[in-house]
C-alpha positions as CSV (number, residue, x, y, z in Angstrom):
1,M,11.2,14.8,3.6
2,R,14.1,17.6,2.6
3,F,13.7,20.8,1.3
4,R,15.7,22.9,-0.6
5,I,16.0,26.2,1.1
6,K,17.0,30.1,-0.3
7,A,18.0,31.7,2.9
8,I,19.5,35.0,3.6
9,D,21.9,35.9,6.8
10,N,22.5,39.4,8.7
11,S,24.7,40.0,6.4
12,L,22.9,39.8,3.2
13,A,24.4,37.1,2.0
14,V,22.2,34.4,0.3
15,S,23.0,30.8,1.0
16,I,21.3,27.4,-0.1
17,Y,20.6,24.7,2.2
18,H,19.5,21.1,2.0
19,I,17.1,20.7,5.6
20,D,16.0,17.1,6.6
21,A,13.0,18.0,8.5
22,L,9.6,16.1,9.1
23,N,7.4,18.8,7.7
24,E,7.8,22.4,6.4
25,G,7.5,23.9,9.8
26,E,10.6,21.8,11.3
27,A,12.3,23.1,8.2
28,R,11.7,26.5,9.0
29,I,12.6,26.1,12.8
30,Q,16.2,25.1,11.8
31,I,16.6,27.8,9.9
32,A,15.5,30.7,12.2
33,E,17.9,28.7,14.6
34,R,20.7,29.6,12.4
35,G,19.9,33.4,12.4
36,M,18.9,33.5,8.8
37,Q,15.6,34.6,6.7
38,I,13.9,31.9,4.3
39,I,13.7,33.2,0.6
40,S,12.4,30.8,-1.0
41,M,11.3,27.1,0.2
42,A,10.7,24.0,-2.1
43,R,10.8,19.9,-1.6
44,D,13.9,18.4,-2.8
45,L,12.5,15.9,-4.8
46,R,16.4,14.4,-5.9
47,L,17.4,10.3,-5.6
48,G,18.8,11.1,-2.4
49,S,16.2,12.8,-0.3
50,L,13.1,10.2,-1.8
51,R,15.9,7.3,0.3
52,R,15.6,9.3,3.8
53,K,14.2,6.4,6.3
54,R,10.5,7.5,7.5
55,F,9.5,7.3,11.4
56,P,9.9,3.9,12.6
57,L,6.5,4.1,14.2
58,V,6.2,0.4,15.7
59,L,9.4,0.2,16.7
60,F,9.1,3.8,18.8
61,S,5.7,2.1,20.1
62,Q,7.6,-0.8,21.2
63,E,10.1,0.8,23.1
64,L,7.9,3.4,24.5
65,V,5.9,0.2,25.6
66,A,8.6,-1.1,27.5
67,L,9.9,1.7,29.2
68,L,7.2,2.7,30.5
69,D,6.7,-1.4,31.8
70,A,10.4,-0.3,33.5
71,G,8.6,2.3,35.4
72,L,9.9,5.4,34.0
73,S,7.6,8.5,33.5
74,L,6.4,9.4,29.9
75,V,8.6,12.1,29.5
76,E,12.2,10.3,31.1
77,A,10.6,7.7,28.1
78,I,10.7,10.3,25.3
79,D,14.3,11.5,26.7
80,T,16.0,8.4,26.8
81,L,14.9,7.4,23.1
82,A,15.9,10.4,21.8
83,E,19.3,10.5,23.8
84,K,19.8,6.8,22.4
85,E,18.5,7.7,18.7
86,Q,21.3,7.7,15.7
87,N,18.9,9.3,12.9
88,A,19.2,13.0,13.1
89,G,15.3,12.9,11.5
90,T,13.8,10.7,14.1
91,R,15.9,12.5,16.6
92,R,14.2,15.8,16.2
93,A,10.9,14.5,15.9
94,L,11.6,13.4,19.6
95,D,13.3,16.5,20.7
96,Q,9.6,18.3,19.3
97,I,7.5,15.8,21.6
98,R,10.1,16.4,24.8
99,A,9.9,20.3,24.4
100,R,6.0,19.7,24.0
101,L,5.4,17.2,27.2
102,M,8.2,19.7,29.2
103,E,5.6,23.0,28.5
104,G,3.0,20.7,29.9
105,K,0.9,19.9,26.3
106,T,0.1,16.3,26.1
107,L,1.3,13.7,24.3
108,S,-1.7,13.3,21.9
109,F,-1.0,17.4,21.2
110,A,2.6,16.7,20.5
111,L,2.5,13.6,17.7
112,R,-0.5,15.9,16.3
113,E,2.3,18.8,14.8
114,I,3.8,15.8,13.3
115,P,1.6,14.1,11.0
116,D,4.1,12.8,8.4
117,A,5.3,10.4,11.5
118,F,2.3,10.0,13.4
119,P,-1.0,8.9,11.7
120,S,-4.2,10.3,12.3
121,L,-5.1,7.1,13.6
122,Y,-2.3,7.0,16.2
123,V,-3.0,10.3,17.4
124,A,-6.7,9.6,18.4
125,T,-6.0,6.9,20.2
126,I,-3.3,8.3,22.2
127,S,-6.2,10.9,22.7
128,A,-8.6,8.6,23.3
129,S,-6.7,6.9,26.2
130,E,-5.3,10.0,27.5
131,K,-8.8,10.6,29.7
132,T,-8.4,7.3,30.9
133,G,-4.7,7.3,31.6
134,A,-4.3,4.1,30.0
135,I,-1.4,5.7,27.6
136,R,0.5,1.8,27.6
137,E,-2.3,-0.1,26.6
138,A,-3.4,2.2,23.9
139,V,0.1,1.8,22.3
140,T,-0.1,-1.8,23.0
141,R,-2.9,-1.8,21.2
142,F,-1.8,-0.2,18.1
143,V,1.4,-2.0,18.1
144,N,-0.8,-5.3,17.6
145,Y,-3.4,-3.3,15.7
146,Q,-0.3,-2.7,12.8
147,T,1.5,-5.8,13.2
148,R,-1.4,-8.0,12.2
149,V,-2.2,-5.4,9.0
150,D,1.5,-5.5,7.8
151,L,1.4,-9.3,8.2
152,L,-1.8,-9.7,6.3
153,R,0.1,-7.4,3.7
154,K,2.9,-9.3,3.9
155,K,1.3,-12.0,3.0
156,V,-0.8,-11.2,0.1
157,V,2.4,-9.4,-1.7
158,S,4.4,-12.5,-1.4
159,A,2.0,-14.8,-2.8
160,S,1.9,-12.1,-5.9
161,I,5.6,-12.1,-6.7
162,Y,6.4,-15.7,-8.2
163,P,2.9,-15.1,-10.6
164,A,4.5,-11.9,-11.8
165,L,8.1,-13.5,-12.5
166,L,6.3,-15.8,-14.0
167,C,4.6,-12.9,-16.5
168,S,7.2,-11.2,-16.6
169,V,9.9,-14.2,-17.9
170,G,6.8,-15.2,-20.4
171,V,6.2,-11.9,-21.8
172,L,10.4,-11.3,-22.3
173,V,10.3,-14.8,-23.9
174,T,7.7,-14.1,-26.3
175,L,9.1,-11.1,-27.5
176,F,12.4,-12.6,-27.8
177,L,11.0,-15.7,-30.2
178,V,8.7,-13.0,-32.1
179,G,11.5,-10.1,-32.3
180,F,14.3,-12.0,-33.1
181,V,13.8,-15.5,-33.5
182,V,10.9,-15.2,-36.2
183,P,12.1,-12.6,-38.1
184,R,15.7,-15.1,-38.9
185,F,13.3,-17.9,-40.4
186,S,11.1,-15.1,-42.4
187,S,14.3,-14.7,-44.2
188,I,15.1,-18.6,-44.3
189,Y,11.5,-18.9,-46.1
190,Q,12.1,-15.7,-48.3
191,D,14.8,-17.4,-49.6
192,L,13.6,-20.5,-50.1
193,G,10.5,-18.8,-52.4
194,T,8.1,-21.3,-49.6
195,A,4.3,-20.3,-49.6
196,V,3.9,-19.2,-45.6
197,P,0.3,-19.7,-44.4
198,A,-1.8,-16.5,-43.4
199,S,-0.9,-17.1,-39.6
200,S,2.7,-17.6,-39.9
201,R,2.8,-15.0,-42.2
202,L,1.0,-12.4,-40.0
203,M,3.1,-12.9,-37.0
204,M,6.7,-12.8,-39.2
205,Q,5.3,-9.1,-40.3
206,W,5.3,-8.7,-36.5
207,G,8.6,-10.2,-35.8
208,Q,10.0,-8.1,-38.9
209,F,8.7,-4.7,-37.4
210,L,10.0,-5.3,-34.0
211,N,13.1,-6.1,-35.2
212,D,13.4,-3.0,-37.2
213,H,11.9,-0.6,-35.0
214,G,13.5,-2.1,-31.7
215,M,14.3,0.9,-30.3
216,L,10.4,2.6,-31.2
217,A,9.3,-0.8,-29.9
218,F,11.0,-0.7,-26.2
219,A,10.3,3.1,-25.7
220,G,6.9,2.0,-26.6
221,F,7.2,-0.5,-23.6
222,V,8.9,1.9,-21.1
223,L,6.2,4.5,-22.0
224,V,3.4,2.0,-21.1
225,A,5.5,1.2,-17.7
226,A,5.5,4.7,-16.3
227,A,2.3,5.0,-17.4
228,T,1.1,2.3,-15.6
229,S,3.5,2.8,-12.6
230,Y,2.1,6.6,-12.7
231,G,-1.7,5.2,-12.6
232,A,-1.0,2.9,-9.8
233,S,-0.1,6.3,-7.7
234,R,-3.5,7.8,-8.8
235,P,-6.6,7.5,-6.3
236,A,-9.2,7.4,-9.1
237,F,-6.8,4.4,-11.4
238,R,-6.3,1.9,-8.0
239,S,-10.1,2.6,-7.3
240,F,-10.6,1.7,-11.1
241,V,-8.7,-1.4,-10.5
242,G,-10.1,-2.4,-7.3
243,R,-14.1,-1.8,-8.8
244,A,-12.6,-4.5,-12.0
245,M,-11.3,-6.6,-9.5
246,T,-14.3,-6.6,-7.4
247,R,-16.4,-8.0,-10.8
248,I,-14.1,-11.2,-11.0
249,P,-16.0,-13.8,-9.2
250,A,-13.3,-15.9,-7.8
251,I,-11.7,-12.6,-6.5
252,G,-14.3,-9.9,-6.1
253,G,-15.4,-11.7,-2.5
254,Q,-11.8,-11.8,-1.3
255,V,-11.4,-7.8,-2.0
256,F,-14.7,-7.5,0.0
257,T,-13.8,-9.7,2.7
258,Y,-10.3,-7.8,3.0
259,Q,-11.8,-4.2,3.0
260,L,-13.8,-5.4,6.1
261,A,-11.2,-6.5,8.3
262,R,-9.5,-3.8,7.5
263,F,-12.3,-1.6,8.3
264,Y,-13.4,-3.6,11.6
265,R,-10.0,-4.5,12.8
266,T,-9.7,-0.3,12.7
267,A,-13.0,0.8,14.3
268,G,-12.3,-2.6,16.5
269,M,-9.6,-0.7,18.4
270,L,-10.6,3.0,18.3
271,L,-13.9,2.0,19.9
272,R,-11.4,-0.3,22.6
273,G,-9.8,2.8,22.9
274,G,-12.6,4.9,23.8
275,T,-13.3,6.4,20.9
276,P,-17.0,6.8,20.1
277,A,-18.4,4.8,17.7
278,V,-19.4,7.1,14.6
279,T,-16.1,9.0,15.3
280,A,-14.3,5.4,15.0
281,M,-16.3,4.4,11.5
282,K,-15.6,7.7,10.2
283,M,-11.7,7.3,10.6
284,S,-11.8,4.0,9.6
285,A,-13.9,5.4,6.2
286,G,-10.6,6.0,4.2
287,L,-10.4,1.9,4.3
288,L,-12.8,1.0,2.4
289,S,-13.5,1.4,-1.7
290,E,-15.2,4.3,-3.4
291,G,-18.1,2.5,-4.1
292,L,-18.5,1.0,-0.8
293,K,-17.8,4.8,1.4
294,P,-22.0,5.7,0.0
295,N,-23.0,2.5,2.7
296,L,-20.7,3.3,5.5
297,E,-22.3,7.6,5.0
298,R,-25.6,6.0,5.3
299,A,-24.7,3.6,8.3
300,I,-23.4,5.8,10.2
301,R,-26.2,8.5,9.4
302,Q,-28.7,5.7,10.8
303,V,-26.5,5.7,13.6
304,Q,-26.3,8.9,14.6
305,E,-30.7,9.2,14.5
306,G,-30.3,6.4,16.7
307,Q,-30.3,2.9,14.9
308,S,-28.0,0.6,16.4
309,L,-24.6,-0.4,14.4
310,T,-25.4,-3.8,13.7
311,V,-28.7,-3.0,11.7
312,A,-27.3,-0.2,10.1
313,L,-24.2,-1.7,8.8
314,E,-26.0,-5.0,7.6
315,G,-28.5,-2.9,6.1
316,N,-25.9,-1.3,4.2
317,G,-24.0,-3.9,2.6
318,L,-21.1,-3.9,5.4
319,T,-21.2,-7.2,7.3
320,T,-21.4,-10.6,6.2
321,A,-23.7,-13.9,7.5
322,V,-21.1,-14.4,9.9
323,S,-19.8,-11.0,11.1
324,A,-23.8,-9.7,11.2
325,R,-24.2,-12.9,14.1
326,M,-21.0,-11.4,16.1
327,L,-22.2,-8.2,16.0
328,R,-25.2,-8.9,17.5
329,V,-24.0,-10.9,20.3
330,G,-21.8,-8.1,21.0
331,E,-23.8,-5.5,21.1
332,R,-25.5,-7.3,23.5
333,S,-22.5,-8.5,25.4
334,G,-21.7,-4.6,25.7
335,N,-18.3,-5.3,24.3
336,M,-18.6,-4.2,20.4
337,G,-14.5,-3.3,20.4
338,E,-13.3,-6.8,21.0
339,M,-15.9,-8.0,19.0
340,L,-15.2,-5.8,15.6
341,E,-11.0,-7.4,16.2
342,R,-11.9,-11.1,16.6
343,I,-14.9,-10.4,13.1
344,A,-11.3,-9.3,11.7
345,E,-9.3,-12.2,13.0
346,F,-11.8,-14.5,11.6
347,Y,-11.8,-12.4,8.1
348,D,-8.1,-13.1,8.3
349,E,-7.8,-16.6,8.9
350,E,-10.4,-16.9,5.7
351,L,-8.0,-15.0,3.8
352,D,-5.2,-16.5,4.2
353,R,-7.0,-19.8,3.3
354,A,-8.1,-18.0,0.1
355,V,-4.7,-16.3,-0.7
356,D,-2.6,-19.9,-0.2
357,I,-5.8,-21.6,-2.8
358,L,-5.3,-18.9,-5.4
359,S,-1.6,-18.6,-5.6
360,R,-1.8,-22.7,-6.0
361,L,-3.9,-22.7,-8.3
362,I,-2.7,-19.2,-10.3
363,E,1.0,-20.8,-10.7
364,P,0.4,-23.8,-12.6
365,V,-2.0,-21.7,-14.4
366,L,0.0,-19.2,-15.7
367,M,2.7,-21.9,-16.7
368,L,0.5,-23.3,-19.0
369,V,-0.8,-20.4,-20.3
370,I,2.9,-19.4,-21.0
371,G,3.7,-22.8,-22.6
372,L,0.6,-22.5,-24.8
373,V,1.4,-18.9,-26.0
374,I,5.5,-19.9,-26.4
375,G,4.0,-23.1,-28.0
376,F,2.3,-21.4,-30.8
377,V,4.4,-19.1,-31.8
378,V,6.8,-22.4,-32.3
379,V,4.7,-23.7,-34.3
380,L,3.8,-20.7,-36.5
381,M,7.2,-20.7,-37.0
382,Y,7.6,-24.4,-38.1
383,F,4.4,-24.3,-39.8
384,P,5.6,-23.7,-42.8
385,I,8.4,-26.4,-43.0
386,F,5.9,-28.5,-42.0
387,E,3.9,-27.8,-44.9
388,L,7.2,-28.1,-47.1
389,A,7.9,-31.9,-46.1
390,G,4.3,-32.6,-46.4
391,S,5.0,-31.6,-50.3
392,I,8.1,-33.3,-50.9
393,Q,6.6,-36.4,-50.1
């Protein structure tokens, strides 16, 4: 992120700096190294600051594993990554990690100081692996986890692009017909003095309004788009949309499956890394909707009271028929972490099939709806002409 800092030097001269840093603490360190004292500090929200490159967590993890496999120590691997890094922000983060390692701190301690680059899930995975010395395996496990999560997200996004494009084109074509073409037909009918049916007259009134108040209509459209974008960034709005989607019969079950897949995969990765079950469930709670979080909290309390994990999850509606059976097998074999990841893979395959079917169904349905709407507008435009032709005969 980028900070706008007003600072004063030893000669009492005031200067303004724009600093790229991973967090506020690093920005303060950079100013202190210049011998300056900070007067004020604020996030720089200009367009240029929003384009700043994020820390490449997956790439960093893959390169770290490759260097560890090559026989380098952890400090040597971080040092090598810092030397070849071109991005200034990423290089400063690696330098900070190397400095903490040289001080005798653990890797998880160093990563915890840079929360903007390393999420708590990543830090917890590394922290658990340090107890057994299996850092390489933990990093590899996280890379596999993140790759699968990103792959599923990309499939969902890709499947929604074409329907969104169809809807956008359909809305634009309809607005063009109503706001530009319909008023021209309206003026023709007025010149002819032809009686217009009530439905056609209502549509022409709307078209005339759009034609006369185009800027107002455009401003309203922009306002609605801005409000929708702002709402999409609010957790409360996303939660409301999520609850609404779960009520749709064809989609609600898949949304529930998607949440369980993310929850199981995250909890399974943490369990395999040595994290206790209760801690793993608490750290994975953010992947569930607001409606399911109370269920998870009750399940956690039951596990803390001595209930088995399978019974607690099943009793609180956090399983399906298949996952409940697989969880029982995982408990009997003592390999719950791996079993949770297998359940997540099973859910991923189910979601892939659902996304493929829905995309095949939604596209023709949307085209049919858009065609009906445009056809309805065209028929209403020509309906007076049809009546006029009938009266002449």
